[in-house]
C-alpha positions, 0 to 999 in steps of 0.5 A: 637897724636891728631888724635889718642888721639880723636879716641881714645876717640870716641872709648871708649865712645861707647865701654861703650855703649857694657859695659852697654847694656852687663851688662843689656843682663846678667839681662834680661837673668838671669830674663828671666830664673828665670822667664820665661814669653813671655814679659820677653823672648821679653825684653831679646831679645831685649836686646840681639839684642841690645848688637849685634849692639854695638859689631857691631859699636864697632867693626868697629870702633876697626880696624878702631881705629887700623888702624889710630894707625897703621899709626900715627907710620908709616906703610903704610897700602895698603889695607883698610880692618878689616883682613888686619889691623888686621893681619899688627897689630899682625905683628908690635907687636901691638897685639900678635897671640893670640889676632890676631886669637881672632880678626879674630874670631870678624871680623866673628862674626861681619860679621855673626851679620851683613849679616844674621840673625839666632835667634842660630847664635844672641844667640851665638854670643851674649855670645861671646860679652863679651870676645870681649869687654875685648878683645877690652878693653886691647887692647885700654888700651895697645895702650893708654900706648904706645902713654903716653910713648912717 
C-alpha cells in the first residue's frame, strides 16, 4: 500500500498544478474577452499552453497511477499502454463505462497535444481540460476511499 499511497500523493501534487493552471487560464481568457490587446492575447496563449502541458503530465501520471492500483489489487497486466490499462480498470469496475470512454477521449486529447500543434486544436482541447481534471479527481478520490476501506 505504501507504493500506491506515494503515487497518489505525487499525482495529487501534479493535479494541484493543473487546477491552478485552469484557474489562471480562465482568468486570462476573461481578461482577453474584456480587453483584447496584443499583450493580453500573448498572456492568454501562454496560459493556454501552460495548462495543456500540465494536462499532459497529469494524464501520464493518472494512467500510471491506475496501473499501480490495479497491480496492488493483484491484477496481472500484460500490456503497458494507457488505453489497455484504462480498459482493464473498466473491466474490474474501478472506472464506469462512461468514465472509461471519457478516459479514452482524454488519452486521445493528450496524444494530439503532444504530437501535433494547431492553434484551433490547442484552443479546443484547453477548453476540455477542466472536465478531464474533474474526471481524474473523482477517480483518484474513489481510489483513496477504496484503499481506506482495506
